[in-house]
C-alpha positions in Angstrom: -8.9 -27.7 5.7 -9.7 -25.7 8.6 -8.8 -22.2 8.9 -8.8 -22.1 12.8 -5.7 -20.8 14.5 -3.5 -23.1 16.5 -3.7 -20.5 19.2 -5.0 -16.9 19.8 -3.1 -13.7 20.6 -5.0 -11.0 22.4 -3.3 -7.8 21.2 -4.3 -4.5 22.9 -3.8 -1.1 21.5 -6.8 -0.7 19.3 -5.9 1.2 16.1 -2.3 1.9 17.0 0.7 1.2 14.6 1.9 -2.0 16.3 -1.5 -3.4 17.0 -2.5 -2.7 13.3 0.6 -4.3 12.0 0.2 -7.5 14.4 -3.4 -7.8 13.2 -2.4 -7.4 9.4 0.5 -10.0 9.6 -1.1 -12.2 12.4 -4.4 -12.5 10.6 -6.8 -14.8 12.3 -4.8 -15.8 15.4 -4.7 -12.1 16.4 -7.8 -10.9 18.4 -7.4 -6.9 18.4 -9.0 -5.0 21.1 -9.1 -1.3 22.2 -10.9 1.5 24.0 -13.8 1.6 25.0 -14.3 -2.1 25.2 -10.7 -2.7 26.7 -9.2 0.1 28.6 -6.0 0.0 30.8 -7.6 2.7 33.0 -10.6 0.5 33.6 -9.8 -2.7 35.4 -13.2 -4.2 34.7 -12.8 -4.0 31.1 -9.4 -6.0 31.4 -10.9 -8.8 33.4 -14.0 -9.0 31.0 -11.7 -9.2 27.9 -9.7 -11.9 29.2 -12.7 -14.0 30.1 -14.1 -13.2 26.5 -11.3 -13.9 24.4 -9.4 -16.7 26.5 -6.2 -16.2 24.7 -3.1 -18.3 24.7 -0.9 -15.3 24.9 -1.3 -11.4 25.4 0.7 -8.7 23.6 0.2 -5.4 25.3 0.7 -2.7 22.6 -1.5 -0.2 24.4 0.2 2.9 26.0 -0.1 6.5 26.7 2.3 7.8 24.0 1.5 11.4 23.9 4.9 12.3 25.4 4.4 16.0 25.8 0.8 15.8 27.0 1.8 13.4 29.8 3.7 16.1 31.4 0.5 17.6 32.2 -1.6 14.6 32.9 0.4 12.3 35.1 -2.4 10.4 36.2 -3.7 9.5 32.7 -0.2 8.3 31.8 0.3 6.3 34.9 -3.1 4.5 34.5 -2.1 3.6 30.8 1.5 2.9 31.4 1.9 1.6 34.8 -1.1 0.6 36.9 -3.1 -0.7 33.9 -0.3 -2.9 32.6 0.3 -4.2 36.3 -3.4 -5.4 36.5 -3.2 -7.1 33.2 -0.1 -8.8 34.2 -1.7 -9.8 37.4 -4.7 -11.2 35.7 -2.5 -13.1 33.0 -0.6 -14.6 35.8 -3.7 -15.9 37.5 -4.8 -17.4 34.3 -1.3 -18.8 33.4 -1.3 -16.7 30.3 2.1 -15.4 29.0 2.4 -11.6 28.5 4.5 -9.6 25.9 4.6 -6.0 27.0 6.1 -3.2 24.7 8.1 -0.5 26.3 10.2 2.3 25.0 13.7 3.8 24.8 12.4 6.7 27.0 13.2 4.8 30.1 16.8 6.0 29.5 18.1 9.5 29.6 20.2 9.3 26.5 23.5 10.3 27.9 25.5 7.1 27.9 27.3 7.7 24.7 27.0 4.1 23.5 24.0 1.7 22.9 22.1 0.8 26.0 22.1 -2.8 27.0 19.2 -4.2 29.2 21.3 -4.1 32.6 21.9 -0.5 32.3 20.0 1.5 34.9 17.0 3.2 33.7 17.0 7.0 34.2 14.0 8.3 32.5 13.7 12.1 32.3 10.0 12.5 31.5 6.5 11.5 32.9 6.1 9.2 30.0 9.4 7.6 30.6 9.0 7.3 34.4 5.6 5.7 33.9 6.8 3.3 31.2 9.7 2.3 33.5 7.5 1.6 36.5 5.1 -0.4 34.0 8.0 -2.6 33.0 9.0 -3.4 36.6 5.2 -3.8 37.7 4.7 -6.4 34.8 7.8 -8.5 35.6 7.1 -8.7 39.1 3.4 -9.6 38.6 3.8 -12.1 35.9 7.0 -14.4 35.7 6.0 -15.5 32.4 6.4 -12.0 30.9 8.7 -10.6 28.4 9.3 -6.8 28.0 10.4 -5.4 24.8 11.9 -2.0 24.6 11.6 -0.3 21.2 12.1 2.9 19.8 11.2 5.4 17.0 8.4 3.3 15.5 7.0 4.1 12.2 4.9 2.6 9.6 2.9 3.0 6.3 -0.3 3.4 8.3 -1.5 5.6 11.3 0.2 8.8 12.4 4.0 8.7 12.6 7.0 10.6 11.9 7.7 9.0 8.5 4.4 9.7 7.1 4.3 13.3 8.8 7.7 14.0 6.9 6.5 12.7 3.5 3.3 15.0 3.9 5.3 18.1 4.8 7.7 17.4 2.2 4.8 17.5 -0.4 3.7 20.8 0.9 6.8 22.7 1.8 10.1 23.5 -0.1 12.1 24.0 3.1 12.0 21.9 6.3 13.9 21.9 9.6 14.4 18.6 11.4 16.2 18.0 14.7 19.7 16.5 13.8 21.5 15.9 17.3 19.1 13.2 18.8 20.1 9.7 17.7 18.5 6.3 17.9 17.2 3.1 16.1 14.2 3.8 13.7 11.9 0.7 14.0 9.3 -0.5 11.4 6.0 -1.4 13.3 5.8 -4.4 10.6 9.3 -5.7 11.4 8.5 -5.6 15.2 5.3 -7.3 14.8 7.0 -10.2 12.8 9.5 -10.3 15.6 6.7 -10.6 18.2 5.0 -13.2 16.2 8.1 -15.3 16.0 8.7 -14.9 19.8 5.1 -16.1 20.2 5.6 -19.3 18.1 8.6 -20.2 20.4 6.5 -19.4 23.5 3.6 -21.6 22.4 5.9 -24.5 21.3 7.7 -24.6 24.8 7.9 -21.8 27.4 11.4 -21.8 29.0 12.3 -19.6 32.0 15.1 -18.0 30.2 12.6 -16.3 28.0 11.3 -14.1 30.8 12.7 -10.6 31.2 13.9 -7.5 29.4 14.8 -7.0 25.7 15.7 -4.4 23.4 13.8 -4.8 20.0 14.5 -2.1 17.5 15.5 -1.7 13.9 19.1 -2.4 12.9 21.2 0.6 12.2 21.1 4.1 13.7 20.5 7.4 12.5 19.1 10.9 13.8 15.7 12.3 13.3 17.0 14.3 10.5 18.6 11.2 8.8 15.2 9.5 9.1 13.4 12.5 7.4 15.7 12.5 4.5 15.5 8.9 3.9 11.7 9.2 4.0 11.8 12.0 1.5 14.2 10.5 -0.7 11.9 7.2 -0.9 9.0 9.6 -1.7 10.9 10.7 -4.7 10.5 7.3 -6.2 6.7 7.9 -6.1 7.0 11.2 -8.0 7.2 13.5 -5.1 9.7 16.5 -5.4 12.5 16.6 -2.8 12.3 19.7 -0.8 15.0 22.3 -1.7 16.3 22.2 1.8 16.0 19.8 4.6 17.9 21.7 7.4 19.4 20.0 10.4 18.7 21.9 13.5 19.6 21.5 17.1 17.3 20.2 20.0 17.5 23.7 21.6 16.0 25.1 18.5 12.9 22.9 18.7 11.8 23.0 22.4 9.2 20.6 23.7 7.4 20.3 27.1 9.1 16.7 27.5 12.8 16.3 27.2 13.9 13.7 24.5 16.7 11.3 24.9 19.9 12.8 23.2 21.1 9.3 22.3 18.8 6.3 23.0 20.5 3.7 20.7 19.6 0.2 21.9 21.8 -2.8 21.7 19.5 -5.8 20.6 22.1 -8.5 20.8 20.2 -10.3 23.8 17.0 -10.6 21.5 19.2 -12.3 18.9 21.1 -14.5 21.4 17.9 -15.8 23.1 15.4 -16.1 20.4 17.6 -15.8 17.2 15.7 -12.7 16.1 17.3 -9.5 14.6 15.1 -6.8 13.1 16.0 -5.6 9.5 17.8 -2.4 8.7 15.6 0.6 9.4 16.1 1.8 5.9 14.5 -1.2 4.3 11.5 -0.5 6.7 11.3 3.0 5.5 11.1 2.1 1.9 8.3 -0.3 2.5 6.5 2.2 4.7 6.6 5.0 2.1 5.3 2.4 -0.6 2.3 1.6 1.6 1.7 5.4 2.3 1.5 6.2 -1.3 -0.5 3.0 -2.2 -3.2 4.2 0.4 -3.6 7.7 -1.2 -6.1 8.3 -3.7 -5.3 8.2 -7.3 
């Protein structure tokens, strides 16, 4: 029996969380690319990669995600989050390749007081948020067959992320402080990858004009960073790690950062379910799996 995939998906983002999950789950049909051979800041590498791979679909999981550093490197963030994706979308449109572009909850200020829907106006407060918002618009304008997925608080059992950082910190410290007045929807990279691959299957079966546009795609349920930290540390206890004596909830003002974080960036994901029939699992389930993977990768 042939093992050749029915269609190929070009995934950008190199060794990032989501790109890694897409490759692990998508297996042979996913062609993973990253810098230096593919660089959103270098248009020639974008064109060359599309010519070489000739994919059926592109998933852009590459971005400038160093939120604080973006405040002092506006051009770098713009190249990765705005002008690069715009060029990728333009080339995809010219070749008739649908594009799934991953974006962020940082396009919102976080002051609505309720979960955001896709029709809410974007009000980014940071360089990262502004460049991602501009990138969304550029992609949608350049490629009519594009889907923009806004996600939030992504974590996994691989790569550097908040859940793994908290588990490692809990192994070394008896007292931790975590921001408890910022709220959102933690999202498992594996769950998001499965959702993207499910969307890909529907796109390849038959593209419909209703597919194009903006969607929110984050884990079900909500919590604070403090709540996410406690959940991760509790899962680590199952693996023999001692729970810290104290995990204190602190305010945003007690943990100043160069870039302002959204206070409440919860996302309403009902449109994704309505159009594609997809709803991501509860964030707690993903945390348990991520912590299991984290400990499985540690030396015995």
